[in-house]
N, C-alpha and C positions, 0 to 999 in steps of 0.2 A: 761679734763672732768673726774670726778670720777664717774664711772658707778654705778648706783643704781636703782633697780626696786623692789618695795615692793608690787605691785598689778598689775592687768591687766588693770586698768582703770584710774590710776593717770594721771594727765596732762602730756602729752608727751613732753619731752624737747630734745630728741635726738634719732634717729632711723637709723639703717643701712639697706640699700636696694641695690638691684642689678638690673640695667636695662638689660633685656634680649637682647643678641646679637645673632650672627650666631650660637652659640652653641645649641640654642633651636630647630633648624631645621636641623642641620647637622647629620642626621640619615636617615635610610631607613626603609621601612616596615619590613625588615628582622631583624633589630636590635632595633626596637622601644621598644620591651619588655625589653631588657637589659637596656635601658635608663629609665625604669620605667614609660613609657608613655603608654596610650591607643591608641594614634594617633599622627600624626605629626602636630605641630602647624604651622600656616602661620605667619612667622615673621613680615611681613609688617603690618598685622592686629593687631597682639599681641603688636607690638611696639607702635602703635597709642593708644591702650587701656592702655598700661602701662604708656605712657606719661601723660594721664589723671589722672591715679592713683598717680603717683609721683608728678604731678603738684599740686594736692590738698594737698598732704603731705607737700610740700615745702611752701605752704601758711600757714600751721598750725603749723609747727615745724621745727627743724633743721634736715636735711637729710644728710647722709653720704654714698657715693657710694663705694661698695666693691672694684671696680677696682681702684679708686683713693687712697683709704687707702692702698691697696696692692702695688701700685706703690711707694707710699711714704715709705713704710716699706722696699721695695727692694733696696732703696738707702743705706741701712745698709748692708755692704758686708757680715758680719757674719750671719745676719738673712737670707739674700739671699741664702747663701751657705747651711745653715741648712735646709731651706725650700725645696730647690731643691733636696737635698740628701734624705730628708724624703719622698718626693713625688715619686721620681724615685725608691727608695727601696720598698715602699709600692706597687707600680704598676709594679714591676719587669721589669723596663726599665733603669737599672743603666747605660747602655751605652749611654743614652740620656743626662745625667747630664752635661757632658763637653760642649755639644752644647748649652744647656740652660744657663749655667753660662757665656757664652760669649755674651748673649743678653743684650740689654739695658733694663732699668726698664719698659718702656712702652710696648715694644715688649714681654718681659718675662711675664708681667702681663696678656697680651692678650693670650699668649700661654697657660698659666696655667689654664685659664678659657675656652677659645674657642677651645683648643686642638692644638696639634702639628702634622701637616701633615707629613705622612710617606715619607722618602726620599728613592728613588729606587736605592740605591747604593749597593745592594746585591741581590743575587738570592732569598733569603728568603723574603726580602721586596718586590721584584718585583712580586713574586707569591702570596703574602699575599692578602687575601680578605678584609683586613682592609684598611681604608683610613688614619687613624691616628696612630702615635706611642704612643701618649698620648691622650686619648679620651676626647672629649668635656664634660664640666660639664653642661649637659642638664637641671638640676634641680636647679641651683644655684640662680635663681631669687626667689626661695622660701627660703629666708635667715633665716627664723624662725628655721629651723631644725638643722643646723650645730653647733649653739652656743646659749646658753640660759642664760640671765642675771637673777640671783637669788640674790637679795639684792646687796651686793657690790662685788659679785664674778661672774665669767662667767664659766658655765659648758660647756665643750667641748663635743659635742655629740659623742657617739660611734654608728655610723650609721649602720643600719641593712644590707645595701648593700654596697659592696666594690666600686660600681660605684660612690658613694657619699662621700667616706672617704676623698678624697682630699679637699672637701669643709671644713671639720672640721680642717684639717691640715692648710689650709689657714687662717681660722678664728682664730685659736690658735696663729699663727704667728703674725697676726694683733694685737691681744690683748696683746701679750707678748712683742711686740717691737714698736708699734706705740707710738710716744712721746705724742700725745694728748689724748690717752685713758689710764686712770689709773685704773687698775683692777688686780685681781689675778685670774688665771685660775685653773680649776679643771678638770683633764682629767683622765677618768677611765683607760686608757692605761698606765698611770704612777703610778697607785696604786699597792701597794704590794699585794693587794687582787684581782687583776685583773683576770677575768675569760673570756674565749672566748664567753661564752653565754651572756655576758653583752651587751645589746642593749638599747640605750636611745636616743630619738630624740625630738627636741624642740616642734614639733606640739603636742606632748603628755603631755607637762608640762605647767601648768598654775599657775602663782603666784597669789593666791587668796588674801592673806594678808601676812604680814611679817612672820607670824608663821604658815601659811597654804599653802601647795602645793596641786594641783590636778594633777593626772597623769592617762593617759590611759595605758593599757597593751593590747598588741595584736601583730600584725605582725611587728610593728616597734620598740616597747619598750617591753622588756622582764621583767619577775619577777626578774631576776638577776640584771637588770638595777635598779630596785627599791631597791633591797637589797644594791646596791652600795650607793644609796642616804641615806639609813638608816645608814650605817656605817659612812658616812660622817657627818651626823648630830649627831651621837653618840659621835664622836670625838670633836665636837664643844661645847658639854655640854649645849646645849640650847634646850628648849622645842619646838618641831616641830610636826605639824600634816601633814600627807600625806594621802589624800583621793584618792583611786585608783579605777578607773572604768574599768571593763572588756569590751573589744570591740569585735565586730564580726570579723571573719577572712576574710569575703568577703561580698559584693564586695569591690573593692579597694577604694571606696569613704569613707570607715570607717577606713582608715589607721591611723588616729590620733584622739585624744580626741577632738581637736578643730574643727573637722568636725561634731561633734554632740553636742558640748557644748562650748559657749563663753560668757564672761561677757559683759554686756551692760552698767550697771550703778551700783550704790551702792545697789540698790534694785531690779535689774532685770537681766535676762540672756536669751540667746537664746538656745533652745535645740531641738534636734531631738528626739521626744517623744518615738518612738518605741524602742530606745536603752536606753536612760537615765532613763526612768521610767519603764523599763522592768526588775524588780528584778528577775523574774523567770528564764530568760535566761542569763542575764549579771549581775554578782555580783558587788557590791560596797563594798570596804573594807577600813576601817579606821585604820591607823597606827599612834600611838603616841610614839614619842621618847622623853624621859624625864629623864635627869640625867643618861644617859647610859642604861636605862631600856626601853624595847620595848614592847608595848601592841598592839595587833591586834584583831579587831572584825569586824563583818559584819554590814553594814548600809542598810536601805531601798533604798536610792539613794543619789546622790550628794546633792540635794536640802535640804533634811532633815538633812544630815550630817553637812552641812554648817549652817543650822538654829540653831543647838545645839551649834555652836561656835560663834553665834552672828551675822552671815551674813544672813539676811533674804531676799530671792530672790523670785520674781515672775517670773516663767518660761514663756517665750513667745515661741510659737511653730513655728518651721521651716515649711513653707508651709501652715501655718494656721491650723485650727482645723476641717475643714469640710470634707476633702478628703484625705485618706491615700495615694492614688496614687500621688496626688500633693505633699504631704510631701516627698515621696520617690524621686520624680523627682527633686525637688528643693534641697534636701540634696545632691543629686548626683552632682549638680553644685555649691557646697559649700554654700548652703543656710543657714547653721548654723554658718558659718565661718565669724564672724564680728571682726573688729579691732577697739578698743577704742582709741581715741586721748585725751579723758578726760571723766570724769563721764557723762554718758548720751549722749556722742557725738561719733558716730561710723561711720565706713565705710563698705560697702558691695556691692555686685553685683546687678545692676539694673534688670538683667534678672529674678531674683527670685521675681516676682511681688507679689505673695501671701504672701511671708515672709515680703516684704516691707510694704504691706498693714497691716499686723499684727502689725508691729512696729508703723505705723501711727495711728492705732486705739488706741495704748497705749501711745500716746503723743509725738512720735518722728516726727518732721517735716522732710519731704522728700526734700533733697537738691540735685539737679543734679550736678555732678562734674564739668561739663563744665561751669555752671553758676557761680560757685565759682571761677574758674580759670579766667574767663572773668571779674570778679568783679561785675557782676549783682546781686549776692547774697553775703551778708556779714555773715558768720557763727556766728560771735560774737553777732548777733541780736537774736540768738536762744538759749534757755536753754538746749533743747534736740533736737538732729537731727540725721538723718542717711544720709550720703553722698552716693549717688548711682553712682557707677562707671560702665561704660560699660565693661563687662568682658566675652563677648560671646566666644572669642578665648582664653583668659587667663584661663578661667575656665576649658577648655579642657586639660590643663596641670595637673589638679588634685588638685587645691588649690585655696584659696580665699585671701581676704585682710590681714587677720592675718598671713597666710602662707608667704606672701611677705614682712614681716617686722621683724626686729630684734631690739627691743627697747633696748637702753643702759642707758637711764635716764628718770625717771618719778618722778613727785612730789608725796610725800606721801599722802595717803588718810586718812582723819579724819573719821574713822568709827563710 
């Protein structure tokens, strides 16, 4: 498969997902903040909800599990050695590499994701308050963040928290070594212009069109991260627009742009109005890279900036338009975070009832996920729809349907 993504809404042909395992609840109230969670998820409930989410996706497109891809890559001894050494060095557990390299591919894949339990073979380990020598990847089911397909390349994220850096290392190894995925990777850490302040995560990057990127800047993506992208496009000698949206620092529901803005169709998007249309508090900046020259100026908002570039969007409001408290509550539970499987065909959480009602009022048929899985409903019978996934527990992890997907191949959109 040659990876290629030139929009957020092109018909989805391949997507990488990760079914959450024991890593999502292997934490305590004392270390939940380190894991970037607000609370501890109930794995049995989250697993049922995720099965519904992935079940719908498998009906609509080709899905690839991170754990399976990783197992297949680990059969390459060189890739296995390089990956283990990089992880152990990054997490200052170099003494663990010998143990990991003796593991079989399935066991090693599980250890790298679910964590390596500490062995009490020394006084230091015996007295340690930790349970793991290598911590579990609590957030990996949000596959969106660690790697981002931009056209025929994969940008490896420079995560803002060291807790998540292993996710990026694993994804880079998969894209560099898996025989079925043909791509070139771009990693800020390998750049001659690398700076420690560079931070960039996939939830903040939206591919609007082949020549247009949207990006949030805030707690997870820094201005230096955007400067890295500017330098990258300058070297490619292609005209590129980057529309940057400033995000609030708190609460944590605003960590990424896709928590306040996502594409629904060629002519519509979902927004959290108090941020996206609030020019006074949160700036929108338009960057044009053309022939090595960079031009930067302010825009009123994302909608008007895209309109000038030929993408005319009707904004639908997260939580509806009647009650600001409802808007705030539904945004907290990823009410603006929709994932498109094709133009006008999206997935989102059923719990955000006012947002779903807003979609329905604007021509989107509401299709319950379980009825698609059972075959009671055929989504091909509908031109526009929203698949409603039960996400009462998953949403407590801090992300929605877009967060849980990493597209690798979409059909181009005829704008």
